C-alpha positions in Angstrom: 0.0 0.0 0.0 2.8 2.4 0.7 4.0 2.1 -2.9 0.5 3.1 -4.1 0.7 6.3 -2.1 4.3 6.9 -3.3 3.0 6.6 -6.9 0.2 9.0 -6.1 2.6 11.6 -4.7 4.7 11.4 -7.8 1.6 11.8 -10.0 -0.1 14.6 -8.2 3.0 16.6 -7.1 6.1 15.5 -9.1 8.2 18.2 -7.5 7.2 17.4 -3.9 9.7 15.9 -1.5 9.8 12.2 -0.7 7.2 10.9 1.8 9.8 11.1 4.6 8.9 14.7 4.9 6.5 15.7 7.8 3.0 14.3 7.2 -0.4 14.7 8.8 -1.0 13.2 12.2 -3.0 10.1 11.5 -3.5 9.6 15.2 -5.8 12.7 15.2 -8.3 10.8 13.1 -10.6 8.0 13.9 -11.9 6.6 10.6 -13.4 3.5 12.3 -17.0 4.3 12.5 -19.4 6.7 10.8 -23.0 6.6 11.9 -22.5 3.2 13.5 -21.5 1.4 10.3 -18.2 -0.5 10.7 -15.7 0.7 8.2 -13.3 -2.2 8.5 -15.3 -3.9 5.8 -14.3 -1.9 2.7 -17.1 -3.6 0.8 -19.7 -1.9 3.0 -21.3 1.4 2.8 -19.2 4.6 2.4 -19.3 7.3 5.1 -22.4 9.4 5.6 -22.2 12.9 4.1 -24.0 16.2 3.9 -27.3 14.8 2.7 -27.4 12.0 5.3 -26.6 9.5 2.5 -23.3 8.1 1.3 -20.5 9.1 -1.0 -18.8 12.5 -1.5 -20.9 15.6 -1.0 -23.0 16.6 -4.0 -25.4 19.3 -4.9 -25.9 22.7 -3.3 -26.1 23.3 0.4 -29.7 24.1 1.3 -31.6 25.4 4.3 -32.5 22.7 6.8 -35.7 23.4 8.7 -36.1 20.2 10.6 -34.3 19.1 13.8 -30.6 18.2 13.1 -30.9 14.6 14.2 -27.8 13.2 12.5 -24.3 14.1 11.3 -25.4 14.6 7.7 -28.0 17.2 8.6 -25.6 19.0 10.9 -23.0 19.2 8.1 -25.5 20.4 5.5 -26.8 23.0 8.0 -23.2 24.1 8.5 -23.0 24.6 4.6 -20.1 22.1 4.5 -19.4 22.6 0.7 -19.3 26.3 1.1 -17.0 25.9 4.1 -14.7 23.7 2.2 -14.6 26.0 -0.8 -13.8 29.0 1.4 -11.2 27.1 3.4 -9.6 24.9 0.8 -6.2 25.2 2.5 -7.6 24.2 5.9 -7.5 20.5 7.0 -10.9 18.9 7.3 -10.1 18.0 10.9 -9.8 21.7 11.8 -13.1 22.5 10.1 -14.7 19.7 12.1 -13.5 21.2 15.3 -15.0 24.5 14.4 -18.4 22.9 13.5 -18.4 20.9 16.7 -18.1 24.0 18.8 -20.6 25.8 16.7 -23.2 23.2 17.5 -22.6 23.2 21.3 -19.5 21.0 21.7 -16.4 21.9 23.6 -12.7 21.6 22.8 -12.2 18.3 24.6 -15.0 16.6 22.6 -17.7 16.9 25.2 -20.8 19.1 25.3 -22.1 22.1 27.2 -25.1 20.7 29.1 -27.0 24.0 28.7 -26.6 24.1 25.0 -29.6 21.9 24.0 -31.7 21.8 21.0 -35.1 23.4 20.7 -36.5 22.1 17.4 -39.4 19.7 17.2 -40.9 17.6 14.4 -44.2 19.4 14.7 -43.3 22.5 12.7 -40.6 23.5 10.3 -38.2 26.2 11.3 -39.1 29.7 10.1 -36.8 32.2 8.5 -36.9 34.2 11.8 -35.8 31.1 13.8 -32.9 30.5 11.4 -31.8 34.1 11.7 -32.1 34.1 15.5 -30.1 30.8 15.9 -27.3 31.8 13.5 -24.9 32.2 16.4 -26.6 29.6 18.6 -26.8 26.7 16.2 -27.2 24.1 18.9 -30.8 25.3 19.2 -31.4 23.6 15.8 -30.8 20.2 17.3 -33.8 18.1 18.5 -35.6 19.4 21.6 -33.6 18.6 24.7 -30.7 17.0 22.9 -27.0 18.1 23.0 -24.5 17.5 20.3 -23.1 14.4 22.1 -26.6 12.9 22.0 -26.4 13.1 18.2 -22.8 12.2 17.4 -19.2 12.3 18.7 -16.4 14.6 17.7 -14.5 11.7 16.1 -17.4 10.7 14.0 -17.9 14.3 12.9 -14.2 14.6 12.0 -14.5 11.4 9.9 -17.5 12.7 8.0 -15.8 16.1 7.3 -12.5 14.5 6.2 -14.2 12.1 3.8 -16.4 14.9 2.4 -13.2 17.0 2.0 -11.6 14.2 0.1 -14.5 13.9 -2.3 -14.8 17.6 -2.8 -11.1 18.1 -3.4 -11.1 15.3 -5.9 -14.1 16.8 -7.6 -12.3 20.2 -8.0 -9.2 18.4 -9.3 -11.1 16.4 -11.8 -13.0 19.5 -13.1 -9.8 21.4 -13.4 -8.0 18.6 -15.3 -11.0 18.1 -17.6 -11.3 21.8 -18.3 -8.3 22.2 -20.5 -6.7 24.6 -18.0 -3.4 22.7 -17.9 -3.7 21.3 -14.4 -5.6 21.7 -11.1 -5.5 24.9 -9.0 -2.5 25.2 -6.6 -4.6 24.9 -3.5 -6.5 21.8 -4.7 -3.2 20.2 -5.7 -1.7 20.9 -2.2 -4.9 19.5 -0.6 -4.6 16.3 -2.6 -1.0 16.0 -1.6 -2.1 16.4 2.0 -4.7 13.7 1.7 -2.3 11.3 -0.1 0.3 11.8 2.7 -2.4 11.1 5.2 -3.1 7.8 3.6 0.6 7.0 3.5 0.9 7.9 7.2 -2.1 5.7 8.1 -0.5 2.8 6.2 2.8 3.4 8.0 1.0 3.2 11.3 -0.6 -0.1 10.4 -4.0 1.3 9.8 -4.3 -0.6 6.5 -8.1 -0.7 6.1 -8.3 3.1 6.7 -5.5 3.8 4.2 -7.1 1.6 1.7 -10.4 3.4 2.1 -8.7 6.7 1.4 -7.1 5.2 -1.7 -10.5 4.0 -2.9 -12.1 7.4 -2.4 -9.3 9.2 -4.2 -9.9 6.7 -7.0 
């Protein structure tokens, strides 16, 4: 598997240094479980994404007016694709930390007990509610629920990282197919980051996780 990532590095960034250069910290990621589905079986379902389904994020972010009862809804409410587009040089793990805190989590992966949801299934959220909760997004969670009742920080990180991989690959493919002579610099560096992450996971013996990244990168 290491050889595969070495080849990817050579293809995506010919001038980049050898993989011995500093690489992302694979220990900061837990790619083991998204939404309760074991990821060790690579033939199983891909990670949940912004629409609560599977595969890379697709389509436009839209306003969510129902209780944010799962990771997919939280990411869509957080406008994940817009976030990735505006922060293309920022690692997905860092974006996940920001989103976690935005929806009532704290920096150690726990929650603030007083930051509970207020939405119910009875009525869709109004434009006024959406505006009022813009800086109190935990109120968009189901009534009486905190962020840790919905998901964990590790699971949120996994979902953001895999959405980031798909989105970066999408940008790269569009650039390559557009006759522009190569992908944008930021997208190229992000792909290099993701490839090195896969290499690092493989080096740490996390073979199924490295293989999953390789499959998503295609």
